[in-house]
N, C-alpha and C positions, 0 to 999 in steps of 0.2 A: 460692446466688447471689442478691445483692440485686437487686430489680426497680426499675428507674428509668424515670420518665416524663419525656420531654424533647422538644425541637424540633430538627429538622435545620437547621443554621445556614448551611452553605456547601457547596461542592464542593471536593474535593482535585484534584490534578493528573490523576488518572484519571477525574475527574467522578463519583466516588462521593460519596454524602452524608456529611457530617461532623457529629458531635455532640460536645459537651463534657461531661465529668463529672469533678469534683474536679481541675480544672485540667489534665485530660488529654483529648486529642482522639482520636476513633475514626472511621475511614472505613468505611462500610458499603454493601454493594451494594444496588441496588434501592430507593433512597430519593430523594426530591425535596425540595429546599430548601423550608422552611415546614411540612413535615408534622410532626405530633405522633406520637411513637412510644413504645412500651414495650419496654424492653431488659432482658436479664439480663446483669449484669456480675459477673465473678468477684471474690472477696474481695481478691485481689492486683491486681485491675484489669488483668490481662494479657489477658483474653478477654472478648468481648462478643457476645451473640447477640440478633438481632432477634426479639422475641416476637410483636409485631403492630403494625400501623400504626393508631393510634387516630383520626387525622383525616387523610384522604387529600387530596392536592393535586388541584385541578381539572384539572391537566395530566397526571394519571395515566391510563394506558390498560392494558388487559389485553394482555400480550405475545402476539403471534400466532405463537407458536413452541412446539412441544412439548418442546424441549430447552433452553429459555432459561436455566433455573436450573442446568443441567449444563455447557453448552458454554462460556459466558463470553465468547464472541466479540462478540455484539451486546448490550453491557452497558447500552444506553440504550433498549432496546425497550419499557420500561415507561413511557416519556415521549412525549407527543404530539410529532410531528415538528417542528412550528413551534417548540415550546419547546426541543427539542434545538438548533435553530439559534440561538435566543436565548441559551441557556446557553453555546454555543461562542463567540458574539460577546462575551459578558460575560467569559468566561475570558480571551480574548486581551486585552481592554481592561484587566482587572485585572492581568494579567501584565506588561503594558507599564508600567502605573502603578507597580507595586511595584518593577520593575527600575530605572526611570529617575526615579522620584519626580516624574513629570510626566504630565499628562493628554494622551493622544493620541487623536484621533478614530479609531475603528475602524469601518469600513463593515460593514453587516449581512452575516453569513455567508451565502454563496450556496449554496442547497440545490437538491434535485431536485424536479421536479413529482411524479414517481412513484418514491419511494425504495426500490424492491424489485427483486430479481433483477438487480442491477447489476454483479455480478462477472463479468468476461470470462475470468478465470483461476481455476481451482479445483483443489485438490489433496486427494486422499482417501487415507486409509491403510486397509489391509485386515488383518484378523486372523481366524485360525481360532477358531470358537466351541468352548469346552471340551466334550469328549465325542465328538469325531470330525470327519469331513470333510463332514458333511451340510449344514452351514450356515457361511457366511462373513459376518463382521461388517464393516461399512465405516462410516467417519465421520471426525470430527476428533479431534485430541488436545485434551483439556480444557486450558484456559489454565494455564500454568506446571506442567504435569504430563505424564506419558506414559500417562495413562488414556484409553482410547478412548471417545468419546461417539458412540453409534450413532444414525443417523437415515436416513430415506428421502428427505425433501425439506427444502430450506433456503430461507428467505425472501429471502436476499440473493444466493444463487448463481444462475447461469444455469439455467433450468429444464431445458434439454436435458442439462446435465451430470448432473443427478439421474437422468434416464432412462438415460444411457449407463452410469453406475455400476451401476444395477440390472441391465442386460444383462450387464455384465462379471461380476458376481457369479453370475448364472445359468450363464454359460459356464464359469466356474471350477469350479463344482460338476459340470457335465456332463462337462468334460474332465479332471476330477480334479486340478486345480491347487490346491495348498495356498498359503495366504498365507505370506509370508516371516516367519520367527520370528527376530528380532534376537538374542535370547539364545543360541539354539542354532545359528544360521546355516543353518537348513533352510527348505525351502519355496521358492516361486517369486516370486509377485507381491507386491510390497512396497507400492507406491503407484500411483495413476493421477493424472496431471496433464492437465487438459483446458483448452484455450484456444479461445475462439470470437470471431470478428470480428463486431462489432455491425453493421458496414456491408456486408461481403461475405458474411457468414453462413458463412464457411469454418470448419471445426472440426478442431482437432488433438487427438489422443489420444496421450499418452505413457505407455506401460506401463513402470513402473520395476520391474525384476526383481533378485533377489539373486544371479543367476548369468547368465553369457553364454548358457548353454544354455537354449533356449526350445522345448521339445518341442511339435511340432504347431502351431507359430506361424502357419503359412499357413492352416491350418484355422480357427484362432482368429480371424485377421484376416478371413477370408472370412465367417465366421458373424457377426462384429461389424458389418461393413460392410453385410451383407445385412439385418440387423435395424435398423440406423440409417444410412440413406442420406445423412444430413447430414454424416457424417464424410468429410473430404477427405484427411487424412493420418494415418498411425499410425507411431509411433516406439517402438523399444525402447531404454530407457536402463538401463544396468547400474550398480547401486550395491550393492556387497557389503561396504561398510565399516560399522563401528559409529559412526554419526554421526546428528545430528539433521537434516543436510542431506537434502533430498528427492532431488536428482539426483546421479548419479555422472558420471564423466568420459567413459565410452564410450557411444556411441549408434549405432543402426542404423535406417535407414528401412525399414519393413516394407510401407508402402502410401502411395501419393501422392508428392508432391514434397518432403516433409520440412519444410515451413514453411507458414504461412498469411499472407495479406495483409489489412491493415486500412487504412481511409481515415480520416484525421483532419484536419479543417479543410481538405479538398481535396487533401491530400497522401497518397500511398501509402506504407505501411510494411510491411516484411517482418518477420514474427515467427517466430523459431525457438524450439525447446524451452527454451533457456537465456537468450534475450535478455530484458532488462528492458523492460517496457512497462506503462504505467499500467493499473491493474486496472478502473477505472471510466471507460469510453470517453467517455460523454456529459459527465461532470463534468471529464474531462481537457480537453475542448474549452472548457468554461467557464473552467477554470484558465488555460490558455494564452491564450485570447482576452483575459482580464482582465490577465494579465501583460504582454502586448504592447500593450494599450491604455495601461497605466500607463507603459510604456517610451516611448510616443509617438515611435516611430521615424520617421526620414526617409530618403529615397532616397540621401542622401550619407553616412549613418552607417556606421561599421564596428562590427559587433556581435561581442562575444566570448562564446561559449557554453561555459561551464566545467561540468565533471561532465556532459558532453553525452550519454553513453550511446550510443544508436543514432541520435542526431542529431535527435530529434523536434522540439524547439522551434526549433532553429537552421534546420532545413529549412522549417518553417512560416513563420518570420520572413523567409526569404530574399528574397521578392519585395517586401519593405518597405524593404530596406536596400541599400547598395552592395556590402557584403561581409560574410560571416560567418566567423569563425575558431572552429572547433569542436575542443575539446581533451578527450581522454578517455584514461585510463590502461589500460583493459581492451582488449586487442588485438582480441578477437572482436567487441566492441561497435563499435569503429572500422571493422572490416571490414563489419559490417552497415550502418553509417551511410553508408559509401561506396556500397554497393549501393542503399541507399534514395535517395541523391542521383541515381544513374544512372537508377533506375526513374522518377523524377520529372523527369528531364532538367534538373536544377538544377546550374548551373556556377559560382555565386558563393559556394559554401560550401567552405571549405578545411579538411580533416580532418588532425589530428595525434594520433598515439599518444604521449602524453607526460604527465608530471606538470604539472598546470595551474599550480602555484606556480612551478616552474622556468621554464615557458614565459613566464608573465607577467613574471617578473623579468628574463629575457633581453630581452623586448620593451622593458621600461622602460630597460634599459642602452643599447639601440639607439635610444632615443627614438622608438619606434614608437607610433602613436596608436590609441586605442580610444575610441569615443564612449559605448558602452553595454556593461556587463557583466551577463550573466544567469547566476546561479548557483543550482544546485539540488542541494545536497549531500545525503549520506545522513543518516539520522535523528540520528546523533551530532553533526551540524553540521559546520562547517568547522574549520580549525585556524589557529594564529597565522601559520604560514608562508604559507598561502594569503592570509590577510587582509592581511599586510604586503606581499605581492607585488601584491595588488590596489590597495592604497593607493599603492604606488610607481608603478604603471601609470597611476593617477589618471584613470579614466574619468569623464566628466561625470555619468553616471547608473549606478546599480547596482539591478538588480531581483533580489531575493533570494526565491526560492521555497523554502519549508521544509515538511517533513512533521512537524516537532516544534517549535512555537513556543518551547518551553522552552530548547532549545539555540540557537535562532535569536537570542533576545535577548542571549545571551552574546556571540555574534559581532557583533551590532549595537552593543554597548557599545564594542567596539574600533573599529568604523567611525565611530561618532559622535564618539569622542575624537580622530579623525584626519581631520577636515575634511569629514565628510558629515552631512547632516541628513535626517530622515524626512519624506517628503511624502505618503505614502499607506500604509494598512494594510488588507489585504483577505483575510479568512478565506474558505475554500472548503470545503464539506462533501464530501470525496471518498469517505468511508465512512459513510453514514447508519447510525444506530442503534449506532455505536461511539463511543468516546471520542477517536478520532483527529481531528486538525484540520490541514488544509493551510493555510498562511498565506503571502501575498505581501506583501513590504514594498518600497516604492520609495524610493530615496535619491538625493539629488543632491549634487554637490560644492559646497561653499559658495563 
């Protein structure tokens, strides 16, 4: 392999360092723009290995994690946190310039004061260690693989989660529970899912089993709750399918009320095992506060909350507007949203289980008015049907919250060519030390 000395030029879409050699670009983990590196590149230029960093960036830090090079989750842990925020701001700015061939001012990415142990939801997989039942391994799957990366503590997980997983492993050995083997379809415990409210401190533990039969489950629950008194509810979820999905369809409450409650910007929310809820509670408050600030709502406004999930942002915005129309396709999410409204005694939010595109289209036909549309689609972005329906409905303002700016700009192109203009762009760091970027864009009708 020829050895090459070169400089890191830029970041790719996953915020990996990019170098060029013989008119070919290579993206490499654990590098920072401006660093000088020595690489081994194969003769056919199909493979590249980082040999060493010859000149380190002043923004480089030693990753505070024993599995950093194995897990792949916190891919920016080698970069000072403030520089991570700078990189994310610059990424969004460059993305918008390259997409629209026009400079847009991008506000600085909003980060955390203490960017550690921020995850309120954690899911762990279990496996038997080869050689017998005496030890159970637990951890994450390595990025883009089914290889288990074992660990005891994680710098971004809730610390209590790590403690609970340790207790569960001890109880599995004591009670002779095998980890579920996907290939053979044998064993019992497959995953554990832990959710914790940052505000109420309530803790849910979901034991995912490969079978409905859970021998000695009451003894297991008694032992677990006696050793960790923070746990407020325990659920058994059954998943016996060959699938990458963590949760199955069947569940049974083993202890407590079967859900936990969180408080977000003064509103209470019920969180069940399957309900979607933002993973970083403190940054979720930052995200929603900024989105509603950009929306600049008034008491006479009618707000349309699309992709509304359990109704979070619509309920938070309810006291700022005349009425909220909340539309979500997933029936269980709508049911949770209605319960959340009742729990908060909110009566000006109207929930509909429907396709938001059809709903908006029908509203437009009836010439019904919406002042502000808030949309928070999945990672793949929206689609042409939804965007065309939104254009037909013609709200004065659209606030687009995205968990992937790369799909967001595709949708924005459509909106910009149909009567809207961008007034603000605000990235938010929901997942410190990772390449993920949440981005809010505010648009107004020309």
